N, C-alpha and C positions, 0 to 999 in steps of 0.2 A: 264276401266281395272282394274284389281284389283294386287296391288304390292307385289310380294312376298319379305318379308321382312326375311334376315338371319342374326342374331345376334351369332357373334362368341365369345365365353369368356375361360377364363382359364380353362384348364383341360377338354374340351369337343373337343371328336372325332367327326367330322362330314366327314362322306362318302356321296358325291353326285352322286349318278349312271345316272341320265338322266335330261338333261337342254333340254328344248324346244326352238329352236331356230325361225330365221325367216322361212319362208313359203319356201325361195328358198334351205335352209338348213336343212327343219324340222326332214331328215330323219337321222341326224347325231346325233351321243352319245358320248356327252364329259365326259371322266371320271375324275373327281377332287378328290383330297386328301388331306385335309388341317387336321393339327396338331395344337393342342393349347397345349405346354409345358413351365414350368418354365416363366411363362408370356411373352410369346413368342407366335405370331401365326405363325407356320410354313408352307410355302406351298412347296411340294414336287413334286406336279404333276401338273396336267392343270386344271384351274379353270376358267368358263366362265360365267360372269357376262352379263345375257341378259338385253336387253332393257326393261324399265320399274320393274328393279330390283334394289335393294339397300340394300348395306352390309354396316355393320358399325363396324370398328374394333378399339377395346376399348385397345389393347395391342399392343407390337412392332409387325410390321408384318415384316416377313425374308422369302423371296424368295429365296432359293437353287438353286444351279448351273443349276437344271437340271428342276426346277421350271419354271411354267409361270401363268401369268394371263392376259386374255383379257378381258377388260373394254368396254362395250356397254351399260351399265349401271349407277348406281350412286353407289360410292365407298367412304365411309368417312373414313379417318386414323386419330387416335387420341394421335397414340404415333410415334417412330421412324420407319422409313421406310428404311429397307434393301434389295436390289433386287441385287444380284448375277445371277440370271436367264433372264427372259423375261417379261416384263411389257409393254400391248400394247392395243390398240383398233382393231377393225375388218376395213379392209381398205375401205368398201362399207359403213360403219357406218358414221354418224354425230352426231352421240349422244357419250357417253363416259364421266360421267363427276368425276372428281376426287378431294376430299376436304382434303387439310392437315387444321386440324382444331384440337383445344384443349384449355388447360390451363398450358400446360407442354413444354417446349422448345421441340422441334423435330429436328432429323439428317436425313437427306434424302443420303444415302450412298450406297456402293455395286459396283459390278463390271459389272453387267449386263446391258442390253440395255433397260433404261426405255423413253416411248413415249406414249406422251399424248395428247387427244384430246382437252377436256375442263379441266382446271385445277384453283382450287380455294387455296388461302392462306388465312386463316384466324383464328389466333391464338393471344391472347391476353395476354400471359404470361409475354411477354417481348418485348421490339423494335426489339431486335436480336431473334428473335423467332425460326428461321429457320437456320439450319447449311447443308449447301450443300455442300457436299464432293465428289459428283459425275457428268456427265454430264445429263441433261435431257432435250428432246426434247417436245418442243409446236409445234402442227400442229394448233390447235384451238385457242382460245381465254383464256388468263391468267386473272384472276379475283384476284385481291390486295384489299384484306380488312383490315385486321389487320397482324402486324408481319412483321418485313423485313426479306428477305433471304439472307445470309451472304455467298456468292461463296468465298469457301476456295481454298487453291492452287489448288486443283482438282476437283473443282466445278466450271459448268458453265452452264446457261441456255441458250438453242441452240432454236432459232424461226427459223421455216420453211415457207416455201411459204404460203402465205392465213393467218398467224398466226398474232394475235391482242393481244394488252394487254388494261387493263381497271381499273381505279380506282386506279393509282398510286397519292400516297400521302407520306407526311413525318413520316405515319404510315407504308407503305407498299412500298416496291421497292426491287431493286436486288442490294445490296452492295459487288462489286462495278462494274461489267463483265457482259457484255450479247454477245452472238453472232448470226448473222442474215444470213442464207442460204435464195438466191434467187434473183428474178431481181424484185421486188417492194421496193418502198420506205418503210421506216420504221423510227420506232421513239424506241429507247432504251431505257427501264424504269430502268437508274442507277441512281447510289447517294452514299452520304458518309456520314460519322458522325464524329463528335468530341464532346468531354466531354457532351454526351449523349443529343448533337442538331443533330438528323438527318434531312436530306434534299435529295429530289429525284433532281437530276441535268441532268436531260434527255437531248439528243442530236438526231436529226433527219439527215436521209441522203435520198438523193434523189432514184429514181429507177436505179440501174444498169442495163445493156442489158442481160448479161448472167445469166440465171436462175441456174447456179451453184456456182454464186460468194457468196463466205463467207467473212462477215465484221465482226471486231471485234472492240467494243467499250468499253470504261473502263474510270470512274472518279474518281480523287483521288482530295478532301479536304487537301491540305495539301502543304509544301514549296519541290519543287522541286529543284532538284540538274543541275541547268543550269544558265548560266551567263546572266543575264538580262539586262545588259550594252551592250551586241553584238546584235543589230539591225538595221533595214534600217533605214534613216534618218527622213521617215516622220512616224514613230512608235514614239509615245509619252509614257504616261504609259501605263503598262504593268499590266493587274492583276496577281500578285504573288501568287495568294490565290488559285485558283482551275484550274483542268487540266483534258483535254479529251482527251484520246489516241484513234486515229482512226487507224484501219489497214484495207487495204484490202488484205487478205490473198489468194488470188486465182489468179490475172491477174492485170495489170497495168492501169485499167479503172477510169479514175477521177469521181466523183459525187459531187454534191452541197452538203453543210453543212450546218445545221442551230443549234446552240448554243442560250441560252437564258442567261441573268443576271437576279439575284436575291437579292434583298435588306438583304438577309441574309449571303449569300457565297460572293459577288461582291462589289467590293471598290465603294464608292458612285461617285468618282472621275471618274471613267470609263463610268457611264450612266448617269454623270449630264445633259450632252450634248448627246443626242440620235444621232444627227446626225454625231458626229463624232467617233462612234463606229466602230471599227474593228476586223476580225477576224485574229489572228496570228499564225504564225506555226515555232516551232524550227526545222531547217532541218539540225541542225547537228553542226550547226558552228556559226548562227544567228538565229534572230526572222526574218520572213518576213512575208510581208502582202499578205492576200490573195484578189486580185484585181479583179477577174470577178464576173459577176453574183450578184453584192452587191444588198441586198434586207433589209431593215431595217422595222420592222412592232414595232414599239412603242407600241401600247398598247397590244400587245401579248409577250412585253419585250422580242424580237429575231431577230438576224441578221442572213442572211442565204449570203453564198459566195461559188463560185464556187472553189474547192482545188486545189493547183496545186503540191499536193503531200500528202503523209500520215506521222504520226506521231503524235506529242505531239500539242496539240492547246490550245489557251485559247484567251482571250479578250483584247481589249488594246484600246487604243484612240487616232486619228491621232493628231501630232501635231510637226507642220512644222517649229516653232521657234528653234533655236539653230542649229548653223552647226559644233561647233569644239567642243573637247573632253576637261573636265576640265583638270587642271593641280595639281589636288588634288590626294595623296595616300590614298584611303579609304581602303586598306587591313590592315591598322593599327588599323580601328574605328569598329572593327566588334564585339565586348563583352565589358560589363562592370558589376559591379556588385554593387548595391545600398545599402551596409550594414550598412553604417554609420563609415564605420570604418578611414573616410579620404582617400581612396585610390581608383580610379577607380570608386568614386561613383556614377559618371555621364556619360552620353554618348557623348564624345567630339570629334570632325573630327579637327585636327590638319589644320592648316594653312587655314581654309574654311573662317573665318570672314576676314582674311588678303589678300585674294585674290578676295572675292565674298562680300562685304559688306553689300549686300542689298540681300543676300539669305534668301529663304524660304524653311522651312521642314515641311513635315508630317511624323509620324510615324504609320503604322498600326498594329493591332494583328491579331490572324490568323482566325479571322470572317471576315477580313478586315474593321472592325470598327477603326475609326481615334481615338488613345490615347494620341497625342501629336502633335501642329501644332503651327509652329513659325515663325514669321518674322523678320528677322534681319534689323534692319536700321542703319546702319552704326556703328554698334557697335562692339568695339574691344574684348569685353567680352561677347559673347552673352548668352542668359539665355539656357542652356543644358538641356537635360531630365534627371531626377533624378529618373525617372524609377517607376512615379506616374501620374495618368490621372486626371484632374480639369475639373470642370464646368461642361459645358455643353456634356462634353465626355464622361462621366459616365451617369449611370440611375438614380441616386440619387441626381446627382448635388452636389455631396461631394468628397473630395480628396479620390482617389482609389489608391491602392500599387499592382501594377501589379504584377500578376505571374512571376516565373522565365519560359520562354519559348522563343520562336524563334520570333521575330519582323519583319519586313520590314520597309524600309523606302522610302522619297523620296526628292531628294534635288533639286530644282528650283533657279538655279544660279541668275535669274533676272536680267541678264545683255543684255538679247538680241542676244546673240551670242552664248553660253554655251550650248550645249544639258543637258536637265534633266538628272540627275544619280539616280538608286534606287539599292538598296542592302539589305543585312540580316544583322541582329544583334543578338547576345545572350543577355539576361537580365538572370546574374548569380546569386543566392544567397546562 
């Protein structure tokens, strides 16, 4: 079948009077009125893109309040997409492919309803190529190729029953929140970035029973404003570097949750012994361990557990050693400034060596990498951190001055009875 190709360009008035539809609606006549002005393609009427028809729009596409586009063919959008009307596909169709493609950053916005059957994101202009300022619905498959979809405050990708996604990589995913409606298991294509390092950190839920269930998932690769010293007794080191927020917005049904660990975002101490990995949840007062339905897939770098509630989740490792709290006041040691002026140039924890002479300490940067590691051997004057990373802890093997930033640390009191402590510190310059 020969394809009908319609090129819509600047300052061209296209008035499409007749479109031949499928046999069951062959008698229908759809009037479409499309105007291109001032580097915009403005849709004010009804445009139907039939199967085996391709439309390529090289200027901004703007669907006005009473405008509508039904796409059962192939639509390529090279610039911004603003929909204040309706964008959809025919309910009886399994075609309808929309591709956001180009070499310039693209914004997807508007107050209208946007429902896609198949959608592709393939823009090589920048890592954060797509700014999503509205909710879009996906019914079929999302093809992630190039360009990260940044979900702004009003932006949301919502997947319906039967929807899937493919091609998720550090080149293309949703940053950083996604919704799923339905009663199927689903993997959320979420991720985050820091300092031009982009990572997908997908999370999977098992199938809920109610087809109207609405799940929300968000991933954050940053410091959380939570107390990591408040935790159940058998929880050891908690991953203070990455957090998944999972919410069931419809009911109280509990599902199984699958998280993965990554050598980019997860501290090595968490997964060095995969048999001890656990999923923990902040219940509003303390971190608790998810204890039911535990399954660890070492080759897939994942752990599954049935949740006991919803909220903020992360990874941790089991550690039963230590039953009492430390006698140190860590609140006086939350910042230092290694600027060489002789004042507060080192990260010092007062009374630590006196009370726990064999303590061990690790300090991590925001990527989960160890930047300082020290074991004290009954020394009353320990070697405190001076804000530099040494030897094998750096990529070059040379001394490296660390930037002003928030770091987190773990103190192992190494006395067989005191629970390890982890906290935040700020390196100021």
